[in-house]
VOBA-1610 file (N, C-alpha, C; in pm, whole numbers, padded with zeros to 5 digits, always signed):
BEGIN
Met-01132+06426-06737Met-01157+06541-06817Met-01241+06507-06940Tyr-01205+06400-07012Tyr-01284+06356-07127Tyr-01353+06226-07093Glu-01473+06211-07143Glu-01545+06086-07121Glu-01504+05987-07229Pro-01477+05862-07193Pro-01436+05763-07294Pro-01550+05731-07392Ile-01514+05691-07512Ile-01613+05653-07613Ile-01670+05517-07575Arg-01802+05509-07569Arg-01866+05385-07523Arg-01937+05310-07634Ser-01943+05368-07752Ser-02011+05299-07863Ser-01913+05282-07979Lys-01954+05198-08073Lys-01869+05175-08188Lys-01862+05301-08273Ser-01754+05313-08343Ser-01737+05427-08433Ser-01833+05415-08550Val-01886+05528-08592Val-01975+05527-08708Val-01896+05509-08836His-01765+05516-08827His-01680+05503-08944His-01635+05360-08970Ser-01668+05268-08883Ser-01627+05131-08906Ser-01715+05070-09015Val-01652+05001-09109Val-01723+04947-09225Val-01784+04811-09193Ala-01711+04727-09123Ala-01760+04593-09094Ala-01765+04571-08943Asp-01850+04481-08903Asp-01855+04450-08761Asp-01741+04353-08726Ala-01736+04310-08603Ala-01624+04227-08556Ala-01615+04094-08630Ser-01727+04041-08680Ser-01724+03912-08748Ser-01675+03924-08892Gly-01659+04046-08942Gly-01610+04065-09078Gly-01719+04068-09183Thr-01845+04062-09142Thr-01954+04069-09239Thr-02009+04211-09242Cys-02071+04245-09352Cys-02133+04377-09361Cys-02267+04364-09433Asp-02349+04468-09419Asp-02485+04459-09471Asp-02500+04508-09615Phe-02395+04549-09681Phe-02409+04592-09820Phe-02295+04532-09903Pro-02323+04509-10031Pro-02221+04444-10114Pro-02108+04540-10149His-01992+04486-10164His-01876+04565-10205His-01829+04517-10342Arg-01782+04611-10421Arg-01724+04575-10551Arg-01577+04609-10547Ser-01502+04536-10624Ser-01358+04563-10632Ser-01335+04686-10718Arg-01215+04737-10714Arg-01179+04853-10795Arg-01196+04820-10943Glu-01158+04699-10982Glu-01170+04657-11121Glu-01316+04654-11166Glu-01404+04605-11079Glu-01547+04603-11112Glu-01602+04743-11127Glu-01560+04833-11039Glu-01606+04972-11048Glu-01557+05037-11178Leu-01433+05011-11214Leu-01379+05066-11338Leu-01449+05008-11460Asp-01483+04879-11455Asp-01558+04817-11565Asp-01693+04885-11583Ile-01761+04911-11472Ile-01892+04976-11477Ile-01879+05117-11533Gln-01779+05190-11485Gln-01758+05326-11531Gln-01721+05329-11680Leu-01634+05239-11721Leu-01593+05235-11862Leu-01710+05196-11952Ala-01789+05100-11910Ala-01906+05060-11990Ala-02004+05176-12003Gly-02019+05255-11899Gly-02108+05371-11905Gly-02060+05476-12003His-01929+05506-11999His-01873+05603-12094His-01887+05553-12238Leu-01859+05424-12257Leu-01870+05369-12392Leu-02015+05364-12440Ala-02108+05336-12350Ala-02250+05335-12390Ala-02296+05474-12431Ala-02250+05576-12360Ala-02284+05713-12398Ala-02220+05750-12532Leu-02096+05707-12552Leu-02028+05729-12680Leu-02101+05655-12792Leu-02150+05538-12763Leu-02226+05460-12860Leu-02351+05534-12905Ala-02422+05594-12811Ala-02543+05668-12844Ala-02514+05784-12939Val-02407+05858-12911Val-02370+05971-12996Val-02322+05921-13132Thr-02246+05813-13132Thr-02194+05758-13257Thr-02308+05706-13344Asp-02406+05642-13282Asp-02525+05598-13356Asp-02598+05718-13416Glu-02612+05824-13339Glu-02683+05942-13389Glu-02609+06006-13506Leu-02477+05999-13505Leu-02400+06053-13616Leu-02406+05964-13739Gly-02457+05842-13722Gly-02470+05749-13834Gly-02342+05676-13868Leu-02250+05666-13775Leu-02122+05599-13797Leu-02136+05453-13752Thr-02195+05371-13838Thr-02232+05235-13799Thr-02113+05144-13772Thr-02008+05153-13851Thr-01892+05067-13829Thr-01828+05095-13694Glu-01809+05224-13664Glu-01751+05261-13535Glu-01844+05223-13421Ala-01974+05245-13442Ala-02072+05212-13339Ala-02072+05063-13308Asp-02058+04981-13411Asp-02054+04836-13389Asp-01932+04794-13308Arg-01818+04859-13333Arg-01697+04829-13255Arg-01716+04867-13109Ile-01778+04984-13086Ile-01802+05029-12949Ile-01902+04935-12881Ala-02006+04895-12953Ala-02107+04804-12897Ala-02045+04671-12856Thr-01950+04623-12933Thr-01882+04498-12899Thr-01809+04510-12765Glu-01743+04624-12744Glu-01671+04643-12618Glu-01766+04663-12499Val-01877+04731-12522Val-01977+04746-12415Val-02031+04609-12376Ala-02059+04526-12475Ala-02110+04391-12448Ala-02007+04309-12370Arg-01881+04322-12405Arg-01775+04249-12333Arg-01769+04292-12187Leu-01778+04423-12163Leu-01767+04474-12026Leu-01891+04443-11943Arg-02008+04450-12003Arg-02132+04429-11928Arg-02178+04285-11927Gly-02129+04207-12022Gly-02173+04068-12032Gly-02304+04054-12106Ala-02353+04160-12166Ala-02477+04158-12243Ala-02469+04268-12349Pro-02534+04247-12462Pro-02529+04351-12566Pro-02600+04478-12520Pro-02549+04594-12561Pro-02610+04720-12519Pro-02738+04748-12595Val-02822+04827-12534Val-02941+04876-12602Val-02894+04989-12692Arg-02927+04980-12820Arg-02881+05082-12914Arg-02970+05203-12906His-02913+05318-12933His-02981+05448-12925His-03096+05452-13025Ala-03215+05482-12980Ala-03331+05484-13068Ala-03377+05626-13101Gly-03361+05718-13008Gly-03409+05854-13030Gly-03299+05946-13076Leu-03336+06049-13149Leu-03239+06148-13196Leu-03256+06276-13117Thr-03144+06342-13088Thr-03151+06467-13012Thr-03173+06586-13103Gly-03140+06571-13230Gly-03156+06683-13322Gly-03043+06784-13311Ala-02936+06750-13243Ala-02823+06840-13226Ala-02745+06851-13356Glu-02675+06961-13369Glu-02589+06982-13487Glu-02476+06879-13486Pro-02430+06839-13604Pro-02320+06742-13610Pro-02194+06788-13534Ala-02161+06915-13541Ala-02042+06965-13470Ala-02058+06945-13320Thr-02177+06970-13269Thr-02204+06950-13126Thr-02191+06803-13089Leu-02242+06716-13176Leu-02232+06572-13150Leu-02086+06526-13154His-02008+06579-13247His-01866+06542-13253His-01792+06590-13129Glu-01826+06709-13079Glu-01764+06759-12955Glu-01800+06669-12837Arg-01926+06631-12831Arg-01971+06542-12723Arg-01900+06407-12731Ala-01891+06354-12853Ala-01825+06225-12872Ala-01676+06234-12837Leu-01613+06345-12871Leu-01472+06364-12839Leu-01451+06363-12687Thr-01538+06431-12615Thr-01530+06434-12469Thr-01551+06295-12409Leu-01651+06224-12457Leu-01680+06090-12405Leu-01567+05992-12437Ala-01510+06003-12556Ala-01399+05914-12593Ala-01278+05944-12504Gly-01257+06071-12470Gly-01148+06107-12379Gly-01168+06048-12242Arg-01290+06053-12193Arg-01319+05994-12061Arg-01297+05843-12064Ala-01344+05780-12172Ala-01325+05635-12185Ala-01177+05600-12191Leu-01099+05683-12259Leu-00955+05659-12269Leu-00888+05664-12132Val-00926+05760-12050Val-00867+05773-11917Val-00898+05649-11832Val-01023+05605-11835Val-01061+05488-11754Val-00997+05362-11811Ala-00994+05350-11943Ala-00932+05232-12005Ala-00783+05225-11970Ala-00718+05338-11968Ala-00576+05340-11931Ala-00556+05300-11785Ser-00646+05345-11697Ser-00631+05312-11555Ser-00659+05166-11526Arg-00738+05102-11611Arg-00764+04958-11591Arg-00682+04872-11685Ala-00591+04937-11761Ala-00499+04868-11852Ala-00573+04786-11957Asp-00679+04843-12013Asp-00755+04779-12120Asp-00706+04838-12252Thr-00610+04772-12313Thr-00546+04823-12433Thr-00643+04834-12550Val-00732+04736-12565Val-00826+04737-12677Val-00915+04860-12671Val-00972+04889-12556Val-01060+05004-12543Val-00981+05134-12550Ala-00860+05134-12498Ala-00777+05255-12506Ala-00747+05290-12652Ile-00713+05190-12732Ile-00687+05214-12874Ile-00814+05259-12945Leu-00926+05193-12917Leu-01054+05231-12976Leu-01090+05374-12940Ser-01072+05411-12815Ser-01104+05546-12770Ser-01015+05650-12838Ala-00886+05619-12848Ala-00794+05711-12914Ala-00829+05728-13061Glu-00869+05619-13127Glu-00911+05629-13267Glu-01037+05714-13281Cys-01130+05697-13188Cys-01252+05779-13189Cys-01218+05926-13170Met-01126+05953-13077Met-01087+06092-13053Met-01026+06152-13180Asp-00940+06076-13247Asp-00880+06125-13371Asp-00985+06152-13478Ala-01080+06060-13492Ala-01184+06076-13594Ala-01273+06197-13567His-01311+06216-13442His-01399+06329-13409His-01324+06462-13413Thr-01196+06460-13380Thr-01115+06581-13393Thr-01103+06620-13540Ala-01080+06522-13626Ala-01072+06549-13769Ala-01205+06601-13823Ala-01315+06543-13777Ala-01447+06588-13822Ala-01472+06732-13778Leu-01432+06766-13658Leu-01448+06904-13610Leu-01359+07000-13689Arg-01238+06957-13720Arg-01148+07040-13799Arg-01206+07063-13939Asp-01260+06957-13999Asp-01322+06970-14132Asp-01443+07061-14128Ala-01522+07051-14020Ala-01641+07137-14008Ala-01602+07283-13995Gln-01492+07310-13927Gln-01445+07449-13913Gln-01393+07501-14046Leu-01329+07415-14125Leu-01279+07458-14255Leu-01392+07486-14353Val-01498+07406-14345Val-01613+07428-14433Val-01683+07557-14396Gly-01692+07585-14267Gly-01763+07705-14221Gly-01681+07833-14232Ala-01552+07820-14262Ala-01465+07939-14271Ala-01491+08015-14401Pro-01482+08149-14398Pro-01508+08227-14520Pro-01394+08219-14618
//
């Protein structure tokens, strides 16, 4: 009634010898890459806000994760400070989630501190703009 399958499954990752034609990364390596990306984006926003001390701390962690110092943000977006603080808050939250999943306490604490600082800056901006 049914014809038997005569070819290898397209879903098999490796051939019978155990070798494959593309490199694989471990979960930890993938999380390192993802965390470094979130921190690099946070670094760019932090640099644009002019927060050099915080930016230097973030740059140190990016360098640790990537094994090389990050390229610092050179161009400005011209966005309002409140918009930049919202963006930084979002990026710090993403970094916190990844740092927690890879059990990186240093980056988790740094991310939480960034979230607190940007939340406070947003709260202050709302108070200044209130009538």
